N, C-alpha and C positions, 0 to 999 in steps of 0.2 A: 587468421580469423577474418580478415577483410574479405577474402575470397568467399567465405561462407555467407557473409552479409550480402555479397553481390550475386548470390544464387538467384537464377531467373527461371530456369526450365522447371516444369512441373515434376519431372522425374527426379531431378536433383533435390528439389524441395522436399518431396516425399521421402527420399532417402535420409535427408537431414533430420526430418521430424521423427522418422522411425528409429534412427540411431539415438537421438536424444531420449525418446520415450523408453527405449530399451535400457537406458542407464538409470531411469527413475526406479527407486526402490521403496517399497512400503505402500501404505494406504494414503488416500486423499484426505487432507484435512480441510475442514470448513471453518471459516472465521466470520463472526458477525461483528457488529459495530455499535458504538454509542458515541455521538458527537457531543462534546461537553459544552463548548461555546464557539460562536462564530464572531465574537467581538475581538477583532485582531488589531493589535497596536503597531504592526509593521507599517511604516510609511516611507515612500509610496508603496501601494499594494503590488503584489506580483501581477504581471500583466495578463495572465491566463486564469486567475483565481475566480472561481464561482462559489467559493465556500464562505469567504468573509462577508460580514454584514455590509449591505449597500453595493455589492459588486455586480450581482446578476439577479434578474427576476426569475431565472430558471434555477437558481441555487437557493442558498439560505439568505434571502435579501434582508429580512427583518432580524434585528439583533436578539440573541437569546443567551442565557447562561443557565444550564440545567441544574435544577435543585437536586439534592441528595436523593430524594424519593424518586425522581424521574430516572436518575442513573441506575438506582437499585432495581426499579421496576423493569427497566430494559434488560439489565443483566440477568434477572431471574427469569424473564421471558425466554432469553437465549438459552439459559441452562435447561429449562423445561423442554425446549424444542429438541434437545439432543446435540446441538452444536457445541463442540467442546471448548471453543476459544472465542474471546471477545477482544476487539480493539477499542480502546478509549482514546479518542483523538480530540484535539482542540487547537484553537488559535493561539497566537503569540502574545506575550506581554505579562506573564504571570510567574515567570521563573520556575515553572513546573509545579506550582502549588495546586493547580487544578488536576494535574496528572496524579499527584500524590494522593489527593482526596479520593479520586476515582479508584486508585489502586487499593486504598483502605476499604472502600465500600465493596468492591468486587471480591477481594481476597478474604474479608471477614465474614462475608455472607453467602458466597457461592464456592463451588469447586472448579470454576472455569480457569483455563489457562488465560493469562493476561498479557496483552501487548499494549503499550502506551505509545502514542505518537503525537508529540507536540513539537516536532522538529528540533530546532536549536534552542527552544525556550526552556532550557534546563540549566541548573547550576550544580555545584558539587553537593550542596546540602540536599537538594531535591533528588539527585541521583542516589544519595545515601538512604533517603527515606523510601524511595522506590525499591531499593534492595531490601530494606527492613520488612516491607510488605510482600516480599518474595515475588516481585514482578518477574515474569518469565522472559519477556522480550521488550526492548525499547527500540523504537524506530526513529531514525533520523535520515531521511532521504536526501542524498546530495543532488539528485535529479539530473545534473550534468556536471562534468568536471571541466568542461570548456569554460574558462574564466570569462571570456568576453561574452559568450552566450548567457551565462549565469547573470552577469551584470546587467545585460539588456533585459532579460526576462524578470529578474527579481531585484529591482533597483533599491529596495528597502532592506535587503539582506546582504551578507557577505559569505562567499563560499568558504572562506577560512573558518568562520564561526561554526558552520555545519561540520566541517572536518574535525574541528576541535571537540565538538560534542561527540562525534563518532568515536574519537580516540578515548574520551573520558568514559563513555559507556563501555568500551572494550576493556579499559583499564580497571573498571569496577568489577569485571567478571560476569556481568549480565549479558545475555545474548543480544547481539546487535542485529537489527534489520535495517538495511539501507539499499535503496534501489534507484532505478532509472526512470525518468519521464521522457519518452521518446516521441519523435515527430514534431519537434519544436525548432527544427533547423540545424540539428547536430549532424555531423558527418558520421560515416561508418567508423572512421578512425576514432572519433570522439567516443562512440559506444564501446569500441574495443579497449581504448585507454581507460574508460570508466570501469569496465569489468576487471581489468588487471589491477586497477588502483584499489578496488575493494579487497583484494588479497592482503592488503596491509593490516587489516583489522582482525586481530586474533580471535575474537569471539563472534565473528560474523556467522550467523546461522540462517539468515533469510534474506532473499533479494526480491523485492517487488518489481515487476515490470509493468509500467503504466503507459498506455497510449494516450496521447493528447486528444481531448475533445473540447471544441470551442464552446464558450458560454456567452449567451446574449448579454449585451451591455458592456462587456469587457473590451480592453484594447485589442484583443486577439479574436474578437467575435467572428471575423471573416477568414481567419487562418484555417487552412484545410485540416481535417482530423487525420490522425495517424491511421494508415491503412491496416487492415487485418493481417495482410501478408507480412508487413514489417513487424507487427507485434509478435506473430508466431515464430518468425525467423529469430527474433531477438530472444524469445523464451527458449527456443531450442539451442541456440548458441550458448546462452547462459547455462543451460543444463550440461553442455559439453565441457564448459570451463569449470563448473562447480557441480560435479556429479552427485554429491552427497548432501547438498544444502536444500533448504525449503525454498522453492521458487513460487512466488505469490502473484496472483493476478486478481485485481479487484473486478468483480463481475460487471460493474457498470461500465468500466473502460473498454471491455472487450465486446459488450453488447449482448442483449438477451438471446439472440439467435445464434450466438457464436461461442457460448460457454464451453462447448466440447473441444474447440480448437486448441486452447492453451493446454488442456489435458493431453491431447494428441501430441503436442509439442514438448511434453515433459514437465509441465508444471505440476505441483502436488499440493497447492493450497489455493482455494478459492475464497476470496475475501468479500466483505460487504454482502454476506448472505443473510437475508432477513426473514425471520419467522412470520407466518401469516397474521399472528395476533400481536405483533410488535406494537408497543404502545405509542409510538410517535412516528412522524414522517422522517424519511432519510433523504436528504438532498446534498448538494455540494459536490458530489462525485457522480451524479446521475440519478435516475429514478430508482427507488427501492425495488420496483417491480423487476429490475434487472437481476436482483439477487433473491428472487422468490425461492424459498427453501425447497418446496416440493419439486419445482422444475429442476433445480440444481441436482437434487438427489436422483431424480429420474434420469438425467443425463449421465451422471457418474455410473449408475447401474447399467444404463444402455451400452456404455463402453466396456462393460465387464470389469470395472474397477471396484475396489472396496473402500468404504469410508472408515476413517478413524473415528471411533465413538468416544 
């Protein structure tokens, strides 16, 4: 696997991408989003975070906690647009109560597939409630399995807590989504170890691949962004290791002009896709214009791929 990460020549890279793309089966899924709250109780904050209140003027700087009506309006807008899936994500400090409330609203009022992502901010009771509302997928990204790097980047969290939540999700029988945040100083061996580590979770069904983008005002403001080449190589290698799973790329992290490349590399889910009449601004992971629905649909069709409706 390390030799694949070390691929340098254009010819070898194209072969890698084509091989991964040929392994992909089925249609391309689109996933939209609603951010529940940015009031994060993790202290100290993750050094790269532009989502939590007060971390970055390019992200969600001012605190918010969305009302039920705002969550429901966003979900209904997504459903009207034809996007089949929504991610409800939020900051830490609520033991999953905000995720459970969002699951209730989405599942009782729409036909959308539902992913919730509040990281390790879950307990056994909230997991049970998410199951009761037939939550389709729960995301808890490990981001890196390099313990020293995790401790440096996320001083307010513990890697073992995220691993524990991933195990609890898997034990509950709900599909687990857990992925990599790359370009933060990890080695190729770290990425390979991470992919192999994910095989431990028996309900793993989705792997997000997220390239680092720096946010103004954060401790990593001047750290270089993850290159496009590194992102698409990692997507392709993930497809080789997991030929049957959903590989997800948040459209903001890949960039508005580059959405076609994760598809060429074997990804089959584009996330943070935003309908034009979406009722609120989307920040924290980039500009919502990166996920413009019409543009994304146009790119999928341009590549001769079909959308899951």
